[in-house]
PDB file of N, CA, C and O in Angstrom:
ATOM      1  N   MET A   1     173.248  70.454  70.442  1.00  0.00           N
ATOM      2  CA  MET A   1     172.274  71.017  70.578  1.00  0.00           C
ATOM      3  C   MET A   1     171.818  71.951  72.590  1.00  0.00           C
ATOM      4  O   MET A   1     171.022  72.724  73.123  1.00  0.00           O
ATOM      5  N   ILE A   2     172.602  71.399  72.785  1.00  0.00           N
ATOM      6  CA  ILE A   2     172.595  71.453  74.066  1.00  0.00           C
ATOM      7  C   ILE A   2     174.039  73.422  74.051  1.00  0.00           C
ATOM      8  O   ILE A   2     173.782  74.623  74.140  1.00  0.00           O
ATOM      9  N   ALA A   3     175.024  72.834  73.935  1.00  0.00           N
ATOM     10  CA  ALA A   3     176.477  73.545  73.611  1.00  0.00           C
ATOM     11  C   ALA A   3     175.583  74.542  73.093  1.00  0.00           C
ATOM     12  O   ALA A   3     175.262  75.483  73.819  1.00  0.00           O
ATOM     13  N   LYS A   4     175.053  74.424  71.675  1.00  0.00           N
ATOM     14  CA  LYS A   4     173.900  75.669  71.412  1.00  0.00           C
ATOM     15  C   LYS A   4     173.539  76.880  71.918  1.00  0.00           C
ATOM     16  O   LYS A   4     174.017  77.948  71.535  1.00  0.00           O
ATOM     17  N   ALA A   5     172.205  76.676  73.284  1.00  0.00           N
ATOM     18  CA  ALA A   5     171.970  77.077  73.807  1.00  0.00           C
ATOM     19  C   ALA A   5     172.919  77.911  75.049  1.00  0.00           C
ATOM     20  O   ALA A   5     173.055  79.087  75.387  1.00  0.00           O
ATOM     21  N   CYS A   6     173.423  76.701  75.457  1.00  0.00           N
ATOM     22  CA  CYS A   6     174.915  77.421  76.457  1.00  0.00           C
ATOM     23  C   CYS A   6     175.429  78.984  75.863  1.00  0.00           C
ATOM     24  O   CYS A   6     175.258  80.017  76.511  1.00  0.00           O
ATOM     25  N   VAL A   7     175.919  78.944  74.852  1.00  0.00           N
ATOM     26  CA  VAL A   7     176.422  79.851  73.857  1.00  0.00           C
ATOM     27  C   VAL A   7     175.328  81.169  73.949  1.00  0.00           C
ATOM     28  O   VAL A   7     175.464  82.343  74.294  1.00  0.00           O
ATOM     29  N   LYS A   8     173.886  80.147  73.335  1.00  0.00           N
ATOM     30  CA  LYS A   8     172.950  81.624  72.967  1.00  0.00           C
ATOM     31  C   LYS A   8     173.325  82.337  74.770  1.00  0.00           C
ATOM     32  O   LYS A   8     174.167  83.186  75.065  1.00  0.00           O
ATOM     33  N   MET A   9     172.418  81.657  75.626  1.00  0.00           N
ATOM     34  CA  MET A   9     172.450  82.209  76.936  1.00  0.00           C
ATOM     35  C   MET A   9     173.804  83.108  78.027  1.00  0.00           C
ATOM     36  O   MET A   9     173.733  83.852  79.005  1.00  0.00           O
ATOM     37  N   LEU A  10     175.329  82.346  76.931  1.00  0.00           N
ATOM     38  CA  LEU A  10     176.233  83.389  77.609  1.00  0.00           C
ATOM     39  C   LEU A  10     176.562  84.636  76.457  1.00  0.00           C
ATOM     40  O   LEU A  10     177.323  85.584  76.651  1.00  0.00           O
ATOM     41  N   MET A  11     175.622  84.311  74.970  1.00  0.00           N
ATOM     42  CA  MET A  11     176.132  85.489  74.791  1.00  0.00           C
ATOM     43  C   MET A  11     174.933  86.879  74.486  1.00  0.00           C
ATOM     44  O   MET A  11     174.926  88.058  74.132  1.00  0.00           O
ATOM     45  N   SER A  12     173.592  85.294  75.090  1.00  0.00           N
ATOM     46  CA  SER A  12     173.256  87.624  76.062  1.00  0.00           C
ATOM     47  C   SER A  12     172.570  87.813  76.800  1.00  0.00           C
ATOM     48  O   SER A  12     171.425  88.258  76.878  1.00  0.00           O
ATOM     49  N   HIS A  13     173.712  87.251  77.776  1.00  0.00           N
ATOM     50  CA  HIS A  13     174.102  87.275  79.155  1.00  0.00           C
ATOM     51  C   HIS A  13     175.078  88.170  78.861  1.00  0.00           C
ATOM     52  O   HIS A  13     174.784  89.326  79.165  1.00  0.00           O
ATOM     53  N   ILE A  14     176.399  87.971  78.251  1.00  0.00           N
ATOM     54  CA  ILE A  14     177.868  89.144  77.517  1.00  0.00           C
ATOM     55  C   ILE A  14     176.716  90.397  77.524  1.00  0.00           C
ATOM     56  O   ILE A  14     176.843  91.164  78.478  1.00  0.00           O
ATOM     57  N   PHE A  15     175.232  90.802  76.260  1.00  0.00           N
ATOM     58  CA  PHE A  15     175.069  91.411  75.945  1.00  0.00           C
ATOM     59  C   PHE A  15     174.698  92.124  76.993  1.00  0.00           C
ATOM     60  O   PHE A  15     175.010  93.298  77.193  1.00  0.00           O
ATOM     61  N   GLU A  16     174.015  91.428  77.696  1.00  0.00           N
ATOM     62  CA  GLU A  16     172.444  92.633  79.019  1.00  0.00           C
ATOM     63  C   GLU A  16     174.046  93.011  79.821  1.00  0.00           C
ATOM     64  O   GLU A  16     174.296  94.161  80.185  1.00  0.00           O
ATOM     65  N   GLU A  17     174.767  92.169  79.960  1.00  0.00           N
ATOM     66  CA  GLU A  17     176.261  93.262  81.000  1.00  0.00           C
ATOM     67  C   GLU A  17     176.186  94.482  80.180  1.00  0.00           C
ATOM     68  O   GLU A  17     175.702  95.562  80.518  1.00  0.00           O
ATOM     69  N   ASN A  18     176.947  94.041  78.606  1.00  0.00           N
ATOM     70  CA  ASN A  18     177.530  95.180  77.960  1.00  0.00           C
ATOM     71  C   ASN A  18     175.457  96.428  78.269  1.00  0.00           C
ATOM     72  O   ASN A  18     175.530  97.265  79.168  1.00  0.00           O
ATOM     73  N   LYS A  19     174.755  96.380  77.887  1.00  0.00           N
ATOM     74  CA  LYS A  19     173.978  97.541  78.162  1.00  0.00           C
ATOM     75  C   LYS A  19     174.117  98.314  79.104  1.00  0.00           C
ATOM     76  O   LYS A  19     174.280  99.533  79.163  1.00  0.00           O
ATOM     77  N   LYS A  20     173.992  97.013  80.329  1.00  0.00           N
ATOM     78  CA  LYS A  20     174.227  97.797  81.904  1.00  0.00           C
ATOM     79  C   LYS A  20     175.750  98.723  82.204  1.00  0.00           C
ATOM     80  O   LYS A  20     175.940  99.310  83.270  1.00  0.00           O
ATOM     81  N   ASP A  21     176.702  98.718  81.117  1.00  0.00           N
ATOM     82  CA  ASP A  21     177.883  99.217  81.461  1.00  0.00           C
ATOM     83  C   ASP A  21     177.343 100.541  80.464  1.00  0.00           C
ATOM     84  O   ASP A  21     177.555 101.619  81.019  1.00  0.00           O
ATOM     85  N   LYS A  22     176.667 100.664  79.061  1.00  0.00           N
ATOM     86  CA  LYS A  22     176.625 101.601  78.310  1.00  0.00           C
ATOM     87  C   LYS A  22     175.980 102.532  79.981  1.00  0.00           C
ATOM     88  O   LYS A  22     176.329 103.252  80.916  1.00  0.00           O
ATOM     89  N   LEU A  23     175.211 102.042  79.565  1.00  0.00           N
ATOM     90  CA  LEU A  23     174.213 102.611  80.541  1.00  0.00           C
ATOM     91  C   LEU A  23     174.295 103.585  81.672  1.00  0.00           C
ATOM     92  O   LEU A  23     173.663 104.641  81.710  1.00  0.00           O
ATOM     93  N   PHE A  24     175.154 103.139  82.629  1.00  0.00           N
ATOM     94  CA  PHE A  24     175.627 103.306  83.734  1.00  0.00           C
ATOM     95  C   PHE A  24     177.103 103.964  83.258  1.00  0.00           C
ATOM     96  O   PHE A  24     177.617 104.650  84.141  1.00  0.00           O
ATOM     97  N   SER A  25     177.832 103.870  82.059  1.00  0.00           N
ATOM     98  CA  SER A  25     178.599 105.777  81.315  1.00  0.00           C
ATOM     99  C   SER A  25     177.596 106.460  80.751  1.00  0.00           C
ATOM    100  O   SER A  25     177.777 107.671  80.622  1.00  0.00           O
ATOM    101  N   PHE A  26     177.092 106.231  80.566  1.00  0.00           N
ATOM    102  CA  PHE A  26     175.414 106.644  80.130  1.00  0.00           C
ATOM    103  C   PHE A  26     175.639 107.820  81.258  1.00  0.00           C
ATOM    104  O   PHE A  26     176.330 108.813  81.486  1.00  0.00           O
ATOM    105  N   LEU A  27     174.437 106.912  81.875  1.00  0.00           N
ATOM    106  CA  LEU A  27     175.015 107.784  83.661  1.00  0.00           C
ATOM    107  C   LEU A  27     175.867 108.977  84.221  1.00  0.00           C
ATOM    108  O   LEU A  27     175.681 109.979  84.912  1.00  0.00           O
ATOM    109  N   LEU A  28     176.734 108.451  83.669  1.00  0.00           N
ATOM    110  CA  LEU A  28     177.990 109.270  84.624  1.00  0.00           C
ATOM    111  C   LEU A  28     178.815 109.948  84.041  1.00  0.00           C
ATOM    112  O   LEU A  28     179.697 110.527  84.674  1.00  0.00           O
TER     113      LEU A  28
END
């Protein structure tokens, strides 16, 4: 149960980073 929550948090964090990267590359 806890492991699943950690994975979910990690995945959402990676997703957020990817969105930021896409935004920066779009601006640049």
